C-alpha positions in Angstrom: 12.5 44.9 91.6 9.9 43.1 90.4 8.9 40.9 87.5 8.4 43.0 83.7 4.7 43.0 83.0 4.9 43.0 78.9 1.9 44.9 77.6 0.2 44.2 74.3 -1.7 46.6 71.7 -4.2 44.5 71.5 -6.0 46.8 69.0 -2.9 46.4 66.2 -2.6 41.8 66.8 -6.9 41.9 65.7 -5.9 44.4 62.7 -3.3 42.7 61.5 -5.5 39.5 61.8 -8.5 41.6 60.4 -6.5 42.6 57.3 -5.5 38.5 57.0 -8.9 37.7 56.6 -9.6 40.2 54.2 -7.1 39.0 51.7 -8.2 35.4 52.2 -11.7 36.3 51.8 -10.6 38.6 48.7 -8.6 35.8 47.1 -11.2 33.2 47.5 -13.8 35.4 46.1 -11.4 35.8 42.7 -11.1 32.6 42.6 -14.1 31.7 42.5 -14.9 34.6 40.1 -11.7 33.2 37.9 -13.6 29.6 37.5 -16.8 31.0 37.0 -15.8 32.5 33.8 -13.4 29.3 32.8 -14.0 27.8 29.7 -13.6 24.5 31.1 -16.8 24.1 32.9 -18.7 25.3 29.6 -16.0 22.9 27.3 -16.6 20.1 29.5 -20.4 19.9 29.3 -20.4 20.2 25.5 -17.6 17.3 25.0 -19.4 15.2 27.7 -22.6 16.1 24.9 -20.0 15.3 22.4 -18.8 11.5 23.6 -22.7 10.7 24.0 -23.9 11.9 20.9 -21.2 9.6 19.6 -22.1 6.7 21.6 -25.4 6.6 20.9 -24.8 6.6 17.0 -22.0 3.4 16.7 -25.0 2.4 18.9 -27.2 2.5 16.2 -24.9 1.8 13.4 -24.4 -1.6 15.7 -27.8 -2.4 15.8 -28.0 -1.2 12.0 -25.4 -3.8 11.7 -27.0 -6.5 13.3 -30.3 -6.1 11.4 -28.3 -5.9 8.0 -30.0 -3.1 7.1 -28.3 -2.0 3.9 -27.4 1.9 4.9 -28.9 4.0 1.8 -28.5 7.3 0.2 -30.3 10.6 1.0 -31.8 13.5 -1.9 -33.4 16.2 -0.3 -34.2 19.7 -1.0 -31.8 22.8 1.1 -34.8 24.2 2.4 -35.6 20.9 4.3 -32.1 20.2 5.9 -33.1 22.2 9.3 -36.1 20.5 8.8 -34.3 17.1 8.7 -31.8 17.7 11.5 -34.3 18.5 14.2 -36.0 15.1 13.0 -39.2 17.2 12.1 -40.2 16.1 8.4 -38.4 12.5 6.6 -37.0 11.3 3.2 -40.6 10.1 2.2 -43.2 12.4 4.3 -44.5 13.5 0.6 -43.2 17.6 0.3 -43.1 18.3 -2.9 -39.8 19.4 -4.4 -39.1 21.8 -7.4 -36.9 20.7 -9.2 -36.4 23.6 -11.5 -35.1 25.4 -8.7 -31.6 23.3 -8.8 -30.3 23.5 -5.1 -30.8 19.3 -4.2 -28.8 17.8 -1.7 -27.2 14.4 -2.0 -26.1 12.1 0.5 -24.0 9.4 1.0 -22.4 7.0 3.8 -22.3 3.3 4.6 -19.3 1.3 4.2 -21.3 -0.7 1.6 -21.0 1.4 -1.0 -18.1 1.5 -3.1 -19.0 3.0 -5.8 -21.6 6.3 -6.6 -25.0 4.7 -7.3 -25.4 5.1 -11.4 -28.7 7.2 -10.5 -26.9 10.0 -9.5 -25.2 10.5 -12.8 -28.7 12.1 -14.3 -28.6 14.5 -11.1 -26.5 17.3 -12.9 -28.1 19.6 -11.3 -26.9 19.4 -7.6 -25.3 21.7 -5.8 -24.3 20.1 -2.5 -22.6 15.7 -1.9 -21.8 14.7 1.6 -20.5 11.2 1.2 -18.5 10.3 4.1 -17.8 6.9 6.0 -17.9 4.5 2.7 -15.5 2.6 0.6 -15.1 4.6 -2.1 -12.2 5.3 -3.3 -11.9 7.5 -6.6 -14.6 10.2 -7.9 -16.4 9.2 -11.2 -14.5 11.2 -14.1 -18.5 12.5 -15.2 -18.0 14.9 -12.0 -16.8 17.0 -14.7 -20.9 17.5 -15.7 -21.8 18.5 -12.4 -21.0 22.3 -12.7 -23.4 23.4 -10.0 -21.2 22.0 -7.4 -20.8 24.7 -4.6 -19.9 21.9 -1.4 -18.1 18.8 -1.9 -17.9 16.9 1.6 -15.5 13.9 1.6 -14.0 13.3 4.4 -14.0 9.9 6.0 -13.6 7.6 3.3 -10.8 5.8 0.8 -9.9 8.3 -1.6 -6.8 7.5 -2.8 -6.8 9.7 -5.5 -7.9 13.2 -6.4 -9.0 13.7 -10.3 -7.8 15.9 -12.6 -11.9 17.2 -13.2 -11.9 18.4 -9.9 -10.6 21.8 -12.0 -13.8 22.1 -14.0 -15.9 22.2 -11.2 -15.6 26.4 -11.4 -18.2 27.4 -9.1 -16.9 25.0 -6.4 -16.8 27.0 -2.8 -15.7 24.2 -0.4 -14.2 21.1 -0.2 -13.4 18.2 2.1 -11.4 15.6 1.5 -10.0 14.9 5.6 -9.2 11.5 6.8 -9.1 10.0 3.5 -5.5 8.9 1.8 -4.5 10.9 -0.8 -1.2 11.5 -1.5 -0.6 14.6 -3.0 -3.1 16.8 -4.5 -3.8 17.9 -8.3 -2.8 20.9 -10.2 -6.1 21.4 -11.6 -7.5 22.3 -8.5 -6.4 25.5 -9.3 -8.5 26.4 -11.3 -11.2 26.2 -8.9 -11.0 30.0 -7.8 -14.2 30.4 -6.2 -12.7 28.4 -3.5 -13.4 29.4 0.0 -12.9 26.6 2.2 -10.4 23.3 1.5 -9.8 21.2 4.3 -7.1 17.9 3.9 -6.4 17.0 7.4 -5.0 13.9 8.0 -4.1 12.1 5.1 -0.8 10.9 6.7 1.2 10.7 2.8 0.4 14.6 2.1 3.9 16.6 2.6 3.2 18.8 0.0 0.6 21.5 -2.5 1.0 22.2 -6.0 2.1 25.5 -6.4 -0.8 26.5 -9.2 -2.7 26.4 -5.6 -1.7 29.9 -5.5 -4.2 30.8 -7.6 -6.9 30.1 -4.9 -6.8 34.1 -4.5 -10.8 33.2 -2.9 -9.5 30.3 -0.3 -10.4 32.0 3.5 -10.0 28.7 5.5 -6.7 26.6 4.9 -6.6 23.1 7.3 -3.3 20.7 6.2 -2.9 19.2 9.7 -2.0 15.9 10.6 -0.1 15.2 7.6 4.0 15.5 7.0 4.6 19.2 5.9 7.9 20.0 6.7 8.1 23.9 6.0 4.4 25.4 4.8 3.6 25.5 0.7 5.0 28.3 -1.0 1.4 28.5 -2.7 0.0 28.8 0.5 2.1 32.3 1.4 0.0 33.1 -1.9 -3.3 32.8 -0.8 -3.7 36.6 -0.4 -7.5 35.8 1.3 -6.6 33.6 4.2 -8.1 34.1 6.8 -7.7 30.6 9.0 -4.1 28.4 8.6 -4.5 24.9 9.9 -1.0 23.7 9.4 -1.1 21.9 13.6 1.2 18.1 13.9 3.2 18.2 11.0 6.5 18.1 10.9 7.2 22.0 11.4 10.9 23.2 12.6 10.5 27.1 11.9 8.1 29.5 9.7 9.0 30.7 6.8 10.1 34.8 7.2 7.6 36.4 4.3 4.9 34.3 6.6 3.7 37.9 7.3 2.6 37.9 3.4 -0.3 36.4 5.0 -1.7 39.9 5.6 -5.7 38.8 5.9 -4.9 36.1 7.8 -6.1 35.6 11.7 -6.6 32.9 13.1 -3.5 30.6 13.3 -3.0 27.0 14.9 0.9 25.5 15.2 0.3 23.3 17.7 2.4 19.7 17.6 5.3 20.8 15.6 8.9 20.4 17.0 9.1 24.7 16.2 11.4 26.1 19.3 10.3 29.8 18.4 8.4 32.0 16.5 9.5 34.8 13.7 8.9 38.1 14.5 7.9 38.3 11.3 4.7 37.4 12.6 4.5 40.6 14.9 3.5 42.5 11.0 0.2 40.6 10.7 -1.8 42.8 11.8 -5.3 41.0 11.9 -3.8 38.7 13.4 -6.5 37.4 16.9 -5.8 34.1 17.4 -2.2 31.9 17.7 -2.0 28.6 18.9 1.8 26.6 19.9 2.8 23.7 21.6 4.7 24.6 25.4 6.4 22.2 25.3 9.9 23.1 23.0 8.7 27.3 22.4 11.1 28.7 23.7 11.5 31.7 22.2 8.0 34.6 21.4 8.3 38.0 20.3 7.0 39.4 23.4 4.4 41.8 21.1 3.3 38.2 19.9 2.9 36.8 23.5 1.9 39.5 25.6 -0.3 41.6 23.6 -3.7 42.1 24.1 -5.6 42.3 20.5 -4.1 38.7 20.6 -5.4 35.8 22.4 -2.0 33.7 22.5 -2.7 30.0 23.3 0.4 27.8 24.7 -1.0 24.1 24.7 1.4 21.4 27.1 0.8 17.7 27.1 0.4 16.0 30.4 1.7 12.6 29.8 -0.6 10.3 32.6 0.6 6.5 33.8 -3.1 5.0 32.1 -2.3 7.1 28.9 -1.8 3.4 27.4 -5.0 3.0 28.6 -6.7 6.5 28.2 -5.1 6.0 24.3 -7.3 2.6 23.7 -10.4 4.3 24.4 -9.6 6.8 22.5 -9.3 4.3 19.9 -12.3 2.9 20.3 -14.5 6.4 19.7 -12.0 6.8 16.6 -8.7 8.3 14.9 -6.9 9.2 18.5 -6.3 12.7 16.4 -9.2 13.3 15.7 -10.8 13.1 18.6 -7.2 15.4 19.7 -8.4 17.9 16.9 -12.2 17.9 18.0 -11.4 19.1 21.6 -8.5 21.9 20.8 -12.0 22.9 18.1 -14.1 23.2 21.0 -11.6 25.3 23.1 -10.8 27.2 20.9 -14.2 28.2 20.5 -14.2 29.0 24.2 -11.6 31.5 23.9 -13.4 33.3 21.2 -15.4 35.5 23.0 -13.5 35.8 26.4 -11.3 38.5 26.7 -8.4 36.7 27.9 -6.8 33.2 28.3 -5.0 31.0 30.5 -1.2 31.7 30.4 -0.9 27.7 29.9 -3.4 25.1 29.5 -2.9 21.2 29.4 -5.9 19.0 29.2 -5.8 16.7 32.3 -8.8 18.1 33.3 -10.2 16.7 30.6 -8.8 13.2 30.5 -11.2 11.1 32.0 -13.6 12.8 29.7 -11.5 12.0 26.5 
């Protein structure tokens, strides 16, 4: 009996191999499409631009200090604002401004300023104050005379106390007191019933808000992140028009069961809190379109929230690198670590808004070298 001859169907083997090649190419094509749609490339470019811009500002500031040039205050008309920011005109351009229009904007910055210049007392027609990076610790009592004020941007100063006179500014629409040294908010702020935007980020000793702030029925945007809140203040749950709420980086262990009182809320930021679950009451927020949480401790979430096609559900994970200490020191050269982190999160979230879907989780690792 002769040796057995094995005959293979080469066309079958060829078909199997070609099928594998097609699947491999399909996976490659999907990966390319995923990378093209990914927000990380756009975010990386934007973040690099921000850091480069901040570096130039810091170098310019150091140069001014070396030359002993004192930072002066600026006063300009609202119609000039865009032209100034674009560098198309200068403050001494000689453009005449009609004072009767009462739309002047006042800007002040520089650590040498410990109080407002005396000349501002007579400018009660001002509608906007932009005061930042000064050594001012409190606002003057004569602020009550500025009844036309619409915007108070007071971030990154040394303000320790907010005067009760703030409540007299009934036309105020925006108030930014982020990165100051406040430990309390006066109840009189609740009298500013036309307030639409309130920012209190990173005052560190802030742990409660007065109940009187419940009167802020026109408030659309509230940021109380990076403080010491152990629960969402009762007054916040009564801000019926609230659309954006940021309580990230606090001491929240849970959300109140009546969180669904915030019927208009669209964006909710809860990351960097020691929370382990989300209440089912969140499912009652019919207008909720984005929620951001930390993924390390979160173990229980309503399925209707984390899998809803109408809600961008983002879980953030922090990956600790061996050179984390070195990165943290690098951050401090640019400013507060929490401040940079918040800017990063905001930039990342903005890239998510125009996307149909979001990653099931995300990390900062791919951009850690940029931070």
